[in-house]
PDB file with one MODEL, atoms N, CA, C and O in Angstrom:
MODEL        1
ATOM      1  N   MET A   1     -11.420 -10.118   5.305  1.00  0.00           N
ATOM      2  CA  MET A   1     -10.461  -9.033   5.264  1.00  0.00           C
ATOM      3  C   MET A   1     -11.185  -7.755   4.855  1.00  0.00           C
ATOM      4  O   MET A   1     -12.029  -7.774   3.958  1.00  0.00           O
ATOM      5  N   LYS A   2     -10.861  -6.665   5.501  1.00  0.00           N
ATOM      6  CA  LYS A   2     -11.522  -5.400   5.222  1.00  0.00           C
ATOM      7  C   LYS A   2     -10.742  -4.604   4.188  1.00  0.00           C
ATOM      8  O   LYS A   2      -9.536  -4.777   4.013  1.00  0.00           O
ATOM      9  N   SER A   3     -11.465  -3.732   3.515  1.00  0.00           N
ATOM     10  CA  SER A   3     -10.790  -2.808   2.611  1.00  0.00           C
ATOM     11  C   SER A   3     -10.276  -1.639   3.438  1.00  0.00           C
ATOM     12  O   SER A   3     -10.701  -1.431   4.574  1.00  0.00           O
ATOM     13  N   SER A   4      -9.373  -0.894   2.865  1.00  0.00           N
ATOM     14  CA  SER A   4      -8.796   0.227   3.591  1.00  0.00           C
ATOM     15  C   SER A   4      -8.776   1.452   2.705  1.00  0.00           C
ATOM     16  O   SER A   4      -8.448   1.383   1.520  1.00  0.00           O
ATOM     17  N   LEU A   5      -9.129   2.558   3.294  1.00  0.00           N
ATOM     18  CA  LEU A   5      -9.069   3.829   2.590  1.00  0.00           C
ATOM     19  C   LEU A   5      -7.913   4.673   3.081  1.00  0.00           C
ATOM     20  O   LEU A   5      -7.890   5.883   2.852  1.00  0.00           O
ATOM     21  N   GLY A   6      -6.959   4.061   3.748  1.00  0.00           N
ATOM     22  CA  GLY A   6      -5.819   4.799   4.252  1.00  0.00           C
ATOM     23  C   GLY A   6      -6.161   5.527   5.540  1.00  0.00           C
ATOM     24  O   GLY A   6      -7.184   5.240   6.163  1.00  0.00           O
ATOM     25  N   CYS A   7      -5.331   6.446   5.937  1.00  0.00           N
ATOM     26  CA  CYS A   7      -5.532   7.168   7.198  1.00  0.00           C
ATOM     27  C   CYS A   7      -6.803   7.999   7.183  1.00  0.00           C
ATOM     28  O   CYS A   7      -7.648   7.867   8.068  1.00  0.00           O
ATOM     29  N   ARG A   8      -6.934   8.827   6.211  1.00  0.00           N
ATOM     30  CA  ARG A   8      -8.133   9.665   6.091  1.00  0.00           C
ATOM     31  C   ARG A   8      -8.395   9.864   4.608  1.00  0.00           C
ATOM     32  O   ARG A   8      -7.733  10.654   3.935  1.00  0.00           O
ATOM     33  N   ALA A   9      -9.365   9.136   4.129  1.00  0.00           N
ATOM     34  CA  ALA A   9      -9.672   9.217   2.701  1.00  0.00           C
ATOM     35  C   ALA A   9     -10.256  10.583   2.368  1.00  0.00           C
ATOM     36  O   ALA A   9     -11.169  11.058   3.044  1.00  0.00           O
ATOM     37  N   ILE A  10      -9.735  11.201   1.341  1.00  0.00           N
ATOM     38  CA  ILE A  10     -10.216  12.506   0.911  1.00  0.00           C
ATOM     39  C   ILE A  10     -10.680  12.385  -0.534  1.00  0.00           C
ATOM     40  O   ILE A  10      -9.865  12.204  -1.438  1.00  0.00           O
ATOM     41  N   PRO A  11     -11.993  12.484  -0.752  1.00  0.00           N
ATOM     42  CA  PRO A  11     -12.487  12.424  -2.134  1.00  0.00           C
ATOM     43  C   PRO A  11     -12.014  13.646  -2.915  1.00  0.00           C
ATOM     44  O   PRO A  11     -11.982  14.760  -2.393  1.00  0.00           O
ATOM     45  N   ARG A  12     -11.654  13.422  -4.153  1.00  0.00           N
ATOM     46  CA  ARG A  12     -11.219  14.508  -5.033  1.00  0.00           C
ATOM     47  C   ARG A  12     -12.137  14.520  -6.251  1.00  0.00           C
ATOM     48  O   ARG A  12     -12.618  13.475  -6.688  1.00  0.00           O
ATOM     49  N   GLN A  13     -12.368  15.690  -6.782  1.00  0.00           N
ATOM     50  CA  GLN A  13     -13.200  15.784  -7.969  1.00  0.00           C
ATOM     51  C   GLN A  13     -12.294  15.841  -9.192  1.00  0.00           C
ATOM     52  O   GLN A  13     -11.365  16.645  -9.273  1.00  0.00           O
ATOM     53  N   ARG A  14     -12.595  14.964 -10.136  1.00  0.00           N
ATOM     54  CA  ARG A  14     -11.807  14.895 -11.367  1.00  0.00           C
ATOM     55  C   ARG A  14     -12.765  14.625 -12.530  1.00  0.00           C
ATOM     56  O   ARG A  14     -13.517  13.651 -12.512  1.00  0.00           O
ATOM     57  N   ASP A  15     -12.729  15.472 -13.511  1.00  0.00           N
ATOM     58  CA  ASP A  15     -13.582  15.321 -14.697  1.00  0.00           C
ATOM     59  C   ASP A  15     -15.056  15.179 -14.338  1.00  0.00           C
ATOM     60  O   ASP A  15     -15.769  14.374 -14.936  1.00  0.00           O
ATOM     61  N   GLY A  16     -15.512  15.957 -13.366  1.00  0.00           N
ATOM     62  CA  GLY A  16     -16.911  15.939 -12.991  1.00  0.00           C
ATOM     63  C   GLY A  16     -17.328  14.735 -12.164  1.00  0.00           C
ATOM     64  O   GLY A  16     -18.517  14.542 -11.910  1.00  0.00           O
ATOM     65  N   LYS A  17     -16.376  13.932 -11.744  1.00  0.00           N
ATOM     66  CA  LYS A  17     -16.654  12.752 -10.931  1.00  0.00           C
ATOM     67  C   LYS A  17     -15.825  12.836  -9.657  1.00  0.00           C
ATOM     68  O   LYS A  17     -14.855  13.590  -9.583  1.00  0.00           O
ATOM     69  N   PHE A  18     -16.211  12.065  -8.669  1.00  0.00           N
ATOM     70  CA  PHE A  18     -15.444  12.012  -7.434  1.00  0.00           C
ATOM     71  C   PHE A  18     -14.559  10.775  -7.437  1.00  0.00           C
ATOM     72  O   PHE A  18     -14.978   9.695  -7.854  1.00  0.00           O
ATOM     73  N   VAL A  19     -13.323  10.952  -6.961  1.00  0.00           N
ATOM     74  CA  VAL A  19     -12.313   9.897  -6.961  1.00  0.00           C
ATOM     75  C   VAL A  19     -11.836   9.692  -5.535  1.00  0.00           C
ATOM     76  O   VAL A  19     -11.657  10.654  -4.788  1.00  0.00           O
ATOM     77  N   ILE A  20     -11.630   8.434  -5.157  1.00  0.00           N
ATOM     78  CA  ILE A  20     -11.072   8.113  -3.842  1.00  0.00           C
ATOM     79  C   ILE A  20     -10.158   6.902  -4.008  1.00  0.00           C
ATOM     80  O   ILE A  20     -10.469   5.980  -4.763  1.00  0.00           O
ATOM     81  N   ASP A  21      -9.033   6.910  -3.301  1.00  0.00           N
ATOM     82  CA  ASP A  21      -8.094   5.791  -3.356  1.00  0.00           C
ATOM     83  C   ASP A  21      -8.457   4.788  -2.271  1.00  0.00           C
ATOM     84  O   ASP A  21      -8.782   5.172  -1.148  1.00  0.00           O
ATOM     85  N   ALA A  22      -8.402   3.512  -2.605  1.00  0.00           N
ATOM     86  CA  ALA A  22      -8.705   2.451  -1.639  1.00  0.00           C
ATOM     87  C   ALA A  22      -7.768   1.280  -1.879  1.00  0.00           C
ATOM     88  O   ALA A  22      -7.296   1.068  -2.996  1.00  0.00           O
ATOM     89  N   TYR A  23      -7.507   0.529  -0.833  1.00  0.00           N
ATOM     90  CA  TYR A  23      -6.706  -0.686  -0.915  1.00  0.00           C
ATOM     91  C   TYR A  23      -7.639  -1.859  -0.694  1.00  0.00           C
ATOM     92  O   TYR A  23      -8.229  -1.992   0.378  1.00  0.00           O
ATOM     93  N   LEU A  24      -7.779  -2.713  -1.700  1.00  0.00           N
ATOM     94  CA  LEU A  24      -8.696  -3.843  -1.623  1.00  0.00           C
ATOM     95  C   LEU A  24      -7.961  -5.146  -1.884  1.00  0.00           C
ATOM     96  O   LEU A  24      -7.134  -5.216  -2.794  1.00  0.00           O
ATOM     97  N   PRO A  25      -8.251  -6.182  -1.099  1.00  0.00           N
ATOM     98  CA  PRO A  25      -7.737  -7.509  -1.459  1.00  0.00           C
ATOM     99  C   PRO A  25      -8.467  -7.997  -2.709  1.00  0.00           C
ATOM    100  O   PRO A  25      -9.570  -7.536  -3.004  1.00  0.00           O
ATOM    101  N   GLU A  26      -7.867  -8.909  -3.429  1.00  0.00           N
ATOM    102  CA  GLU A  26      -8.424  -9.398  -4.693  1.00  0.00           C
ATOM    103  C   GLU A  26      -9.876  -9.856  -4.555  1.00  0.00           C
ATOM    104  O   GLU A  26     -10.690  -9.600  -5.442  1.00  0.00           O
ATOM    105  N   THR A  27     -10.207 -10.531  -3.450  1.00  0.00           N
ATOM    106  CA  THR A  27     -11.574 -11.033  -3.290  1.00  0.00           C
ATOM    107  C   THR A  27     -12.578  -9.888  -3.229  1.00  0.00           C
ATOM    108  O   THR A  27     -13.647  -9.974  -3.832  1.00  0.00           O
ATOM    109  N   GLN A  28     -12.250  -8.825  -2.513  1.00  0.00           N
ATOM    110  CA  GLN A  28     -13.163  -7.694  -2.436  1.00  0.00           C
ATOM    111  C   GLN A  28     -13.189  -6.890  -3.730  1.00  0.00           C
ATOM    112  O   GLN A  28     -14.214  -6.310  -4.087  1.00  0.00           O
ATOM    113  N   LEU A  29     -12.075  -6.858  -4.419  1.00  0.00           N
ATOM    114  CA  LEU A  29     -12.039  -6.179  -5.699  1.00  0.00           C
ATOM    115  C   LEU A  29     -12.993  -6.864  -6.670  1.00  0.00           C
ATOM    116  O   LEU A  29     -13.760  -6.197  -7.364  1.00  0.00           O
ATOM    117  N   GLN A  30     -12.947  -8.168  -6.721  1.00  0.00           N
ATOM    118  CA  GLN A  30     -13.838  -8.912  -7.608  1.00  0.00           C
ATOM    119  C   GLN A  30     -15.296  -8.762  -7.175  1.00  0.00           C
ATOM    120  O   GLN A  30     -16.179  -8.630  -8.022  1.00  0.00           O
ATOM    121  N   ALA A  31     -15.556  -8.781  -5.869  1.00  0.00           N
ATOM    122  CA  ALA A  31     -16.922  -8.592  -5.370  1.00  0.00           C
ATOM    123  C   ALA A  31     -17.437  -7.202  -5.744  1.00  0.00           C
ATOM    124  O   ALA A  31     -18.612  -7.052  -6.081  1.00  0.00           O
ATOM    125  N   ALA A  32     -16.585  -6.195  -5.689  1.00  0.00           N
ATOM    126  CA  ALA A  32     -16.988  -4.843  -6.056  1.00  0.00           C
ATOM    127  C   ALA A  32     -17.310  -4.764  -7.545  1.00  0.00           C
ATOM    128  O   ALA A  32     -18.235  -4.060  -7.948  1.00  0.00           O
ATOM    129  N   ARG A  33     -16.555  -5.480  -8.348  1.00  0.00           N
ATOM    130  CA  ARG A  33     -16.826  -5.496  -9.794  1.00  0.00           C
ATOM    131  C   ARG A  33     -18.137  -6.199 -10.110  1.00  0.00           C
ATOM    132  O   ARG A  33     -18.847  -5.810 -11.038  1.00  0.00           O
ATOM    133  N   ASP A  34     -18.457  -7.229  -9.343  1.00  0.00           N
ATOM    134  CA  ASP A  34     -19.648  -8.030  -9.602  1.00  0.00           C
ATOM    135  C   ASP A  34     -20.898  -7.497  -8.911  1.00  0.00           C
ATOM    136  O   ASP A  34     -22.007  -7.929  -9.225  1.00  0.00           O
ATOM    137  N   GLY A  35     -20.734  -6.565  -7.975  1.00  0.00           N
ATOM    138  CA  GLY A  35     -21.848  -6.091  -7.156  1.00  0.00           C
ATOM    139  C   GLY A  35     -22.847  -5.228  -7.908  1.00  0.00           C
ATOM    140  O   GLY A  35     -22.634  -4.846  -9.058  1.00  0.00           O
ATOM    141  N   ARG A  36     -23.943  -4.934  -7.221  1.00  0.00           N
ATOM    142  CA  ARG A  36     -25.015  -4.125  -7.813  1.00  0.00           C
ATOM    143  C   ARG A  36     -24.567  -2.701  -8.097  1.00  0.00           C
ATOM    144  O   ARG A  36     -25.076  -2.070  -9.023  1.00  0.00           O
ATOM    145  N   THR A  37     -23.626  -2.184  -7.320  1.00  0.00           N
ATOM    146  CA  THR A  37     -23.191  -0.799  -7.517  1.00  0.00           C
ATOM    147  C   THR A  37     -22.162  -0.658  -8.634  1.00  0.00           C
ATOM    148  O   THR A  37     -21.733   0.454  -8.940  1.00  0.00           O
ATOM    149  N   ALA A  38     -21.765  -1.762  -9.238  1.00  0.00           N
ATOM    150  CA  ALA A  38     -20.735  -1.720 -10.280  1.00  0.00           C
ATOM    151  C   ALA A  38     -21.131  -0.822 -11.447  1.00  0.00           C
ATOM    152  O   ALA A  38     -20.264  -0.294 -12.143  1.00  0.00           O
ATOM    153  N   ARG A  39     -22.434  -0.645 -11.666  1.00  0.00           N
ATOM    154  CA  ARG A  39     -22.879   0.234 -12.764  1.00  0.00           C
ATOM    155  C   ARG A  39     -22.601   1.697 -12.456  1.00  0.00           C
ATOM    156  O   ARG A  39     -22.418   2.502 -13.369  1.00  0.00           O
ATOM    157  N   ARG A  40     -22.569   2.044 -11.170  1.00  0.00           N
ATOM    158  CA  ARG A  40     -22.389   3.449 -10.779  1.00  0.00           C
ATOM    159  C   ARG A  40     -20.961   3.757 -10.348  1.00  0.00           C
ATOM    160  O   ARG A  40     -20.570   4.923 -10.287  1.00  0.00           O
ATOM    161  N   VAL A  41     -20.186   2.732 -10.051  1.00  0.00           N
ATOM    162  CA  VAL A  41     -18.827   2.920  -9.549  1.00  0.00           C
ATOM    163  C   VAL A  41     -17.857   2.260 -10.521  1.00  0.00           C
ATOM    164  O   VAL A  41     -18.050   1.114 -10.926  1.00  0.00           O
ATOM    165  N   SER A  42     -16.819   2.994 -10.886  1.00  0.00           N
ATOM    166  CA  SER A  42     -15.787   2.380 -11.728  1.00  0.00           C
ATOM    167  C   SER A  42     -14.538   2.162 -10.887  1.00  0.00           C
ATOM    168  O   SER A  42     -14.207   2.964 -10.015  1.00  0.00           O
ATOM    169  N   LEU A  43     -13.869   1.080 -11.163  1.00  0.00           N
ATOM    170  CA  LEU A  43     -12.651   0.719 -10.432  1.00  0.00           C
ATOM    171  C   LEU A  43     -11.484   0.697 -11.406  1.00  0.00           C
ATOM    172  O   LEU A  43     -11.580   0.166 -12.512  1.00  0.00           O
ATOM    173  N   ARG A  44     -10.388   1.283 -10.969  1.00  0.00           N
ATOM    174  CA  ARG A  44      -9.179   1.277 -11.783  1.00  0.00           C
ATOM    175  C   ARG A  44      -8.029   0.840 -10.891  1.00  0.00           C
ATOM    176  O   ARG A  44      -7.769   1.457  -9.859  1.00  0.00           O
ATOM    177  N   ILE A  45      -7.351  -0.209 -11.283  1.00  0.00           N
ATOM    178  CA  ILE A  45      -6.217  -0.702 -10.504  1.00  0.00           C
ATOM    179  C   ILE A  45      -4.990   0.117 -10.879  1.00  0.00           C
ATOM    180  O   ILE A  45      -4.607   0.210 -12.045  1.00  0.00           O
ATOM    181  N   ILE A  46      -4.389   0.706  -9.852  1.00  0.00           N
ATOM    182  CA  ILE A  46      -3.193   1.515 -10.064  1.00  0.00           C
ATOM    183  C   ILE A  46      -1.944   0.656  -9.898  1.00  0.00           C
ATOM    184  O   ILE A  46      -1.017   0.723 -10.705  1.00  0.00           O
ATOM    185  N   GLU A  47      -1.933  -0.161  -8.829  1.00  0.00           N
ATOM    186  CA  GLU A  47      -0.798  -1.043  -8.593  1.00  0.00           C
ATOM    187  C   GLU A  47      -1.206  -2.154  -7.646  1.00  0.00           C
ATOM    188  O   GLU A  47      -2.216  -2.052  -6.949  1.00  0.00           O
ATOM    189  N   ASN A  48      -0.423  -3.204  -7.625  1.00  0.00           N
ATOM    190  CA  ASN A  48      -0.609  -4.288  -6.680  1.00  0.00           C
ATOM    191  C   ASN A  48       0.361  -4.038  -5.527  1.00  0.00           C
ATOM    192  O   ASN A  48       1.533  -4.407  -5.600  1.00  0.00           O
ATOM    193  N   ALA A  49      -0.138  -3.407  -4.462  1.00  0.00           N
ATOM    194  CA  ALA A  49       0.718  -3.003  -3.348  1.00  0.00           C
ATOM    195  C   ALA A  49       1.367  -4.195  -2.654  1.00  0.00           C
ATOM    196  O   ALA A  49       2.496  -4.092  -2.174  1.00  0.00           O
ATOM    197  N   THR A  50       0.670  -5.315  -2.596  1.00  0.00           N
ATOM    198  CA  THR A  50       1.237  -6.515  -1.968  1.00  0.00           C
ATOM    199  C   THR A  50       2.443  -7.012  -2.751  1.00  0.00           C
ATOM    200  O   THR A  50       3.485  -7.320  -2.173  1.00  0.00           O
ATOM    201  N   GLU A  51       2.298  -7.089  -4.044  1.00  0.00           N
ATOM    202  CA  GLU A  51       3.395  -7.579  -4.882  1.00  0.00           C
ATOM    203  C   GLU A  51       4.578  -6.616  -4.861  1.00  0.00           C
ATOM    204  O   GLU A  51       5.730  -7.049  -4.821  1.00  0.00           O
ATOM    205  N   ILE A  52       4.308  -5.339  -4.887  1.00  0.00           N
ATOM    206  CA  ILE A  52       5.386  -4.347  -4.824  1.00  0.00           C
ATOM    207  C   ILE A  52       6.109  -4.448  -3.487  1.00  0.00           C
ATOM    208  O   ILE A  52       7.334  -4.342  -3.431  1.00  0.00           O
ATOM    209  N   GLY A  53       5.349  -4.653  -2.404  1.00  0.00           N
ATOM    210  CA  GLY A  53       5.961  -4.825  -1.083  1.00  0.00           C
ATOM    211  C   GLY A  53       6.866  -6.029  -1.026  1.00  0.00           C
ATOM    212  O   GLY A  53       7.954  -5.970  -0.453  1.00  0.00           O
ATOM    213  N   ARG A  54       6.423  -7.125  -1.620  1.00  0.00           N
ATOM    214  CA  ARG A  54       7.268  -8.334  -1.655  1.00  0.00           C
ATOM    215  C   ARG A  54       8.557  -8.090  -2.428  1.00  0.00           C
ATOM    216  O   ARG A  54       9.626  -8.538  -2.012  1.00  0.00           O
ATOM    217  N   GLU A  55       8.464  -7.393  -3.536  1.00  0.00           N
ATOM    218  CA  GLU A  55       9.661  -7.080  -4.330  1.00  0.00           C
ATOM    219  C   GLU A  55      10.609  -6.174  -3.551  1.00  0.00           C
ATOM    220  O   GLU A  55      11.823  -6.372  -3.582  1.00  0.00           O
ATOM    221  N   ARG A  56      10.059  -5.184  -2.855  1.00  0.00           N
ATOM    222  CA  ARG A  56      10.896  -4.262  -2.093  1.00  0.00           C
ATOM    223  C   ARG A  56      11.590  -4.959  -0.928  1.00  0.00           C
ATOM    224  O   ARG A  56      12.700  -4.578  -0.555  1.00  0.00           O
ATOM    225  N   GLN A  57      10.950  -5.980  -0.344  1.00  0.00           N
ATOM    226  CA  GLN A  57      11.568  -6.724   0.754  1.00  0.00           C
ATOM    227  C   GLN A  57      12.843  -7.418   0.308  1.00  0.00           C
ATOM    228  O   GLN A  57      13.739  -7.648   1.121  1.00  0.00           O
ATOM    229  N   LYS A  58      12.938  -7.752  -0.967  1.00  0.00           N
ATOM    230  CA  LYS A  58      14.148  -8.394  -1.490  1.00  0.00           C
ATOM    231  C   LYS A  58      15.349  -7.445  -1.445  1.00  0.00           C
ATOM    232  O   LYS A  58      16.494  -7.895  -1.476  1.00  0.00           O
ATOM    233  N   GLU A  59      15.092  -6.144  -1.372  1.00  0.00           N
ATOM    234  CA  GLU A  59      16.168  -5.150  -1.330  1.00  0.00           C
ATOM    235  C   GLU A  59      16.768  -5.006   0.064  1.00  0.00           C
ATOM    236  O   GLU A  59      17.853  -4.445   0.221  1.00  0.00           O
ATOM    237  N   VAL A  60      16.065  -5.510   1.072  1.00  0.00           N
ATOM    238  CA  VAL A  60      16.518  -5.352   2.455  1.00  0.00           C
ATOM    239  C   VAL A  60      17.625  -6.356   2.739  1.00  0.00           C
ATOM    240  O   VAL A  60      17.470  -7.551   2.488  1.00  0.00           O
ATOM    241  N   GLY A  61      18.733  -5.868   3.259  1.00  0.00           N
ATOM    242  CA  GLY A  61      19.866  -6.732   3.561  1.00  0.00           C
ATOM    243  C   GLY A  61      19.648  -7.529   4.835  1.00  0.00           C
ATOM    244  O   GLY A  61      18.671  -7.327   5.556  1.00  0.00           O
ATOM    245  N   GLU A  62      20.569  -8.431   5.095  1.00  0.00           N
ATOM    246  CA  GLU A  62      20.511  -9.242   6.303  1.00  0.00           C
ATOM    247  C   GLU A  62      21.724  -8.924   7.162  1.00  0.00           C
ATOM    248  O   GLU A  62      22.762  -8.494   6.658  1.00  0.00           O
ATOM    249  N   GLY A  63      21.583  -9.138   8.451  1.00  0.00           N
ATOM    250  CA  GLY A  63      22.700  -8.913   9.360  1.00  0.00           C
ATOM    251  C   GLY A  63      22.811  -7.469   9.785  1.00  0.00           C
ATOM    252  O   GLY A  63      21.949  -6.639   9.496  1.00  0.00           O
ATOM    253  N   ASN A  64      23.902  -7.193  10.485  1.00  0.00           N
ATOM    254  CA  ASN A  64      24.152  -5.863  11.020  1.00  0.00           C
ATOM    255  C   ASN A  64      25.029  -5.107  10.034  1.00  0.00           C
ATOM    256  O   ASN A  64      26.195  -5.453   9.847  1.00  0.00           O
ATOM    257  N   ARG A  65      24.493  -4.107   9.420  1.00  0.00           N
ATOM    258  CA  ARG A  65      25.245  -3.375   8.390  1.00  0.00           C
ATOM    259  C   ARG A  65      26.394  -2.565   8.964  1.00  0.00           C
ATOM    260  O   ARG A  65      27.273  -2.139   8.216  1.00  0.00           O
ATOM    261  N   PHE A  66      26.411  -2.339  10.285  1.00  0.00           N
ATOM    262  CA  PHE A  66      27.474  -1.573  10.912  1.00  0.00           C
ATOM    263  C   PHE A  66      28.598  -2.469  11.426  1.00  0.00           C
ATOM    264  O   PHE A  66      29.668  -1.962  11.763  1.00  0.00           O
ATOM    265  N   ALA A  67      28.390  -3.781  11.498  1.00  0.00           N
ATOM    266  CA  ALA A  67      29.365  -4.691  12.101  1.00  0.00           C
ATOM    267  C   ALA A  67      30.692  -4.697  11.347  1.00  0.00           C
ATOM    268  O   ALA A  67      31.750  -4.710  11.975  1.00  0.00           O
ATOM    269  N   ALA A  68      30.658  -4.688  10.040  1.00  0.00           N
ATOM    270  CA  ALA A  68      31.885  -4.764   9.246  1.00  0.00           C
ATOM    271  C   ALA A  68      32.754  -3.527   9.438  1.00  0.00           C
ATOM    272  O   ALA A  68      33.980  -3.623   9.385  1.00  0.00           O
ATOM    273  N   ARG A  69      32.157  -2.401   9.653  1.00  0.00           N
ATOM    274  CA  ARG A  69      32.917  -1.161   9.814  1.00  0.00           C
ATOM    275  C   ARG A  69      33.321  -0.922  11.265  1.00  0.00           C
ATOM    276  O   ARG A  69      34.188  -0.094  11.543  1.00  0.00           O
ATOM    277  N   GLY A  70      32.693  -1.646  12.187  1.00  0.00           N
ATOM    278  CA  GLY A  70      33.010  -1.474  13.586  1.00  0.00           C
ATOM    279  C   GLY A  70      32.552  -0.150  14.158  1.00  0.00           C
ATOM    280  O   GLY A  70      33.071   0.290  15.184  1.00  0.00           O
ATOM    281  N   GLN A  71      31.594   0.491  13.520  1.00  0.00           N
ATOM    282  CA  GLN A  71      31.113   1.779  13.987  1.00  0.00           C
ATOM    283  C   GLN A  71      29.814   1.612  14.756  1.00  0.00           C
ATOM    284  O   GLN A  71      29.028   0.701  14.493  1.00  0.00           O
ATOM    285  N   ILE A  72      29.610   2.482  15.684  1.00  0.00           N
ATOM    286  CA  ILE A  72      28.362   2.492  16.440  1.00  0.00           C
ATOM    287  C   ILE A  72      27.343   3.315  15.665  1.00  0.00           C
ATOM    288  O   ILE A  72      27.655   4.419  15.218  1.00  0.00           O
ATOM    289  N   PRO A  73      26.144   2.802  15.500  1.00  0.00           N
ATOM    290  CA  PRO A  73      25.124   3.572  14.786  1.00  0.00           C
ATOM    291  C   PRO A  73      24.812   4.880  15.511  1.00  0.00           C
ATOM    292  O   PRO A  73      24.860   4.946  16.739  1.00  0.00           O
ATOM    293  N   ARG A  74      24.496   5.902  14.748  1.00  0.00           N
ATOM    294  CA  ARG A  74      24.093   7.192  15.316  1.00  0.00           C
ATOM    295  C   ARG A  74      22.637   7.428  14.984  1.00  0.00           C
ATOM    296  O   ARG A  74      22.062   6.760  14.125  1.00  0.00           O
ATOM    297  N   GLY A  75      22.052   8.382  15.673  1.00  0.00           N
ATOM    298  CA  GLY A  75      20.669   8.741  15.397  1.00  0.00           C
ATOM    299  C   GLY A  75      19.776   8.385  16.564  1.00  0.00           C
ATOM    300  O   GLY A  75      20.249   8.105  17.665  1.00  0.00           O
ATOM    301  N   LEU A  76      18.482   8.399  16.311  1.00  0.00           N
ATOM    302  CA  LEU A  76      17.516   8.213  17.375  1.00  0.00           C
ATOM    303  C   LEU A  76      17.204   6.753  17.674  1.00  0.00           C
ATOM    304  O   LEU A  76      16.540   6.469  18.671  1.00  0.00           O
ATOM    305  N   GLY A  77      17.653   5.836  16.859  1.00  0.00           N
ATOM    306  CA  GLY A  77      17.342   4.414  17.061  1.00  0.00           C
ATOM    307  C   GLY A  77      17.976   3.836  18.313  1.00  0.00           C
ATOM    308  O   GLY A  77      18.771   4.492  18.987  1.00  0.00           O
ATOM    309  N   ARG A  78      17.613   2.602  18.611  1.00  0.00           N
ATOM    310  CA  ARG A  78      18.121   1.903  19.791  1.00  0.00           C
ATOM    311  C   ARG A  78      19.568   1.495  19.576  1.00  0.00           C
ATOM    312  O   ARG A  78      19.896   0.882  18.560  1.00  0.00           O
ATOM    313  N   LYS A  79      20.429   1.826  20.516  1.00  0.00           N
ATOM    314  CA  LYS A  79      21.854   1.504  20.431  1.00  0.00           C
ATOM    315  C   LYS A  79      22.109   0.169  21.102  1.00  0.00           C
ATOM    316  O   LYS A  79      21.664  -0.047  22.229  1.00  0.00           O
ATOM    317  N   GLU A  80      22.812  -0.724  20.440  1.00  0.00           N
ATOM    318  CA  GLU A  80      23.137  -2.031  21.028  1.00  0.00           C
ATOM    319  C   GLU A  80      24.613  -2.287  20.986  1.00  0.00           C
ATOM    320  O   GLU A  80      25.070  -3.338  21.438  1.00  0.00           O
TER     321      GLU A  80
ENDMDL
END
């Protein structure tokens, strides 16, 4: 699995150092901590995006939310 720097990673300077956001799976995160460059690069975990995504999926309802009201959806989406 590859790491991801998002659409276009933009390094920012903070406290005399350069900062970049990256999304890493646990295996690559551990490899980065154990690697030779670990002395020059510091890693800080901001959030577990996978776990947050799983929690947010629980908020998504099931079925057709418009069926009970008998209304046709409006907007740019596909009409059925």
